[in-house]
C-alpha positions as CSV (number, residue, x, y, z in Angstrom):
1,M,26.5,0.0,1.3
2,N,26.2,-3.2,-0.2
3,R,22.4,-4.1,0.3
4,S,23.1,-7.9,0.9
5,S,25.5,-7.0,3.4
6,K,23.5,-5.1,5.9
7,P,21.2,-6.6,8.5
8,R,17.8,-6.9,8.1
9,L,16.1,-3.7,9.4
10,T,13.1,-4.1,11.5
11,I,10.8,-1.0,13.1
12,V,8.5,-2.2,16.0
13,V,5.6,0.4,16.5
14,A,4.8,0.1,20.2
15,C,3.1,1.8,22.9
16,V,5.0,4.2,25.2
17,D,3.7,1.9,28.4
18,P,6.6,0.8,30.1
19,R,4.8,-2.5,30.8
20,C,5.3,-3.3,27.1
21,S,8.8,-4.3,27.0
22,I,9.7,-5.2,23.3
23,D,13.2,-6.8,24.7
24,Q,11.1,-9.2,26.7
25,F,9.4,-11.3,24.0
26,I,11.1,-9.7,20.4
27,D,13.2,-12.8,19.8
28,L,10.9,-15.5,20.9
29,D,7.6,-14.4,19.9
30,L,7.9,-12.1,16.9
31,G,10.6,-14.2,15.1
32,V,13.2,-11.6,14.9
33,S,16.8,-13.1,14.9
34,N,19.7,-11.9,17.1
35,G,21.9,-9.6,15.5
36,E,19.1,-8.0,13.0
37,M,18.7,-4.3,13.9
38,V,15.5,-3.4,15.4
39,M,14.3,0.3,16.0
40,V,11.0,0.7,18.4
41,S,9.5,3.8,17.6
42,R,6.7,4.6,20.4
43,N,4.2,6.6,21.1
44,A,0.8,6.2,23.3
45,G,-1.1,3.6,21.9
46,G,1.5,2.3,19.8
47,N,-0.9,3.8,16.7
48,I,1.1,3.5,13.6
49,R,-0.5,6.5,12.2
50,F,1.4,8.2,14.8
51,A,4.6,6.6,13.5
52,V,4.1,7.4,9.9
53,R,6.5,10.2,9.9
54,D,9.2,7.8,11.4
55,I,8.7,5.1,9.3
56,L,9.1,7.3,6.3
57,L,12.6,8.9,7.7
58,L,13.9,5.3,8.4
59,D,12.8,3.4,5.3
60,T,14.3,6.1,3.0
61,K,17.5,6.5,4.8
62,F,18.6,2.8,5.6
63,V,15.6,0.8,3.5
64,V,13.7,-1.2,6.4
65,D,12.8,-5.0,6.1
66,E,10.0,-5.3,8.3
67,L,7.1,-3.7,10.3
68,I,5.8,-5.1,13.1
69,V,2.8,-2.9,15.0
70,V,2.2,-4.2,18.6
71,H,-0.4,-3.2,21.2
72,H,-0.9,-4.8,24.7
73,T,-3.6,-5.3,27.0
74,D,-4.8,-3.3,29.7
75,C,-3.9,-0.1,27.6
76,G,-4.3,3.5,29.0
77,S,-6.1,4.1,25.5
78,L,-8.8,1.8,26.2
79,M,-9.5,4.4,29.2
80,F,-11.1,7.3,27.7
81,T,-12.6,8.7,24.4
82,N,-11.6,11.0,21.8
83,D,-14.7,13.3,23.0
84,W,-13.4,13.2,26.3
85,M,-10.1,13.9,25.8
86,R,-10.9,16.5,23.2
87,D,-13.3,18.5,25.7
88,A,-10.0,17.8,28.5
89,V,-7.9,19.2,26.9
90,K,-10.0,22.2,25.4
91,A,-10.6,22.8,29.1
92,R,-7.0,23.3,29.8
93,V,-6.6,25.7,26.5
94,G,-7.6,29.1,25.3
95,E,-10.4,28.9,22.6
96,S,-8.4,30.2,20.0
97,H,-6.7,26.4,19.8
98,W,-9.8,24.4,19.9
99,D,-10.1,24.2,15.8
100,E,-6.7,22.8,16.0
101,I,-7.9,20.5,19.3
102,D,-10.9,19.3,17.0
103,Q,-8.6,18.0,14.4
104,I,-6.6,15.9,16.8
105,N,-7.0,11.8,16.4
106,W,-6.5,11.0,20.3
107,G,-6.1,7.5,19.6
108,A,-8.8,6.2,21.8
109,N,-9.8,2.0,21.5
110,T,-12.5,-0.3,22.7
111,D,-10.4,-3.6,21.5
112,M,-6.7,-4.2,21.6
113,A,-6.8,-6.9,19.0
114,G,-9.6,-4.9,17.0
115,S,-6.7,-2.0,17.1
116,V,-4.2,-4.1,16.1
117,R,-6.0,-4.9,13.1
118,G,-7.4,-1.5,12.0
119,D,-3.5,-0.3,12.2
120,L,-2.9,-2.9,9.7
121,E,-5.9,-2.2,7.2
122,W,-5.0,1.4,7.4
123,L,-1.3,0.7,6.9
124,R,-2.3,-1.4,3.7
125,A,-4.6,1.5,2.3
126,N,-1.5,4.0,2.7
127,K,0.3,4.6,-0.3
128,V,2.8,6.7,1.2
129,I,4.6,4.0,2.6
130,R,6.4,1.4,0.3
131,D,4.4,-1.2,-1.0
132,E,6.3,-4.2,0.3
133,L,6.7,-2.5,3.8
134,R,3.1,-2.2,4.3
135,N,2.0,-5.1,2.3
136,T,3.9,-7.7,4.9
137,A,3.6,-5.7,8.0
138,R,2.6,-7.4,11.0
139,G,0.5,-6.9,14.1
140,F,0.7,-8.5,17.2
141,L,-1.3,-8.3,20.9
142,Y,0.9,-8.3,23.9
143,N,-0.5,-9.6,26.7
144,I,1.3,-7.7,30.2
145,E,-0.1,-10.8,32.5
146,T,1.3,-13.4,30.5
147,G,4.4,-11.7,28.8
148,K,3.2,-13.5,25.5
149,A,2.3,-11.7,22.2
150,E,-0.4,-13.3,19.9
151,E,0.0,-12.5,16.1
152,I,-3.0,-10.6,15.4
153,K,-3.9,-11.2,11.0
154,L,-6.0,-9.7,9.0
155,A,-8.8,-11.8,7.7
């Protein structure tokens, strides 16, 4: 397919929380025009690290034009710590799996705007993702109460 004839492709990485409804704000607040192809990769907390496989696969197959990270207010990732989660999972599985459990980043957060910034900083430093994509990625904090998304920029 001729690159110039293909629709723009945007990947949005967002939380699995159903209150973080991308379709309620993507056209207005994120600047994604009608007719643009948008693929959403969801995970608990909307953590960019957990979406890398999807990003690489889609960018390799289709060439992604834009990457957007969306976190939201009142996120469940604010309600636990990584240590608490690790201990809770260890209590449910056999000791033979504890080393594996210790290696998992559970994605606990204390500040959602800071979490978006952290994801963008991590992305900028990640050389696995194509330069043009990682260097132009944008981040937003979606407010569950107002339905508005605020762009979070790196300093």
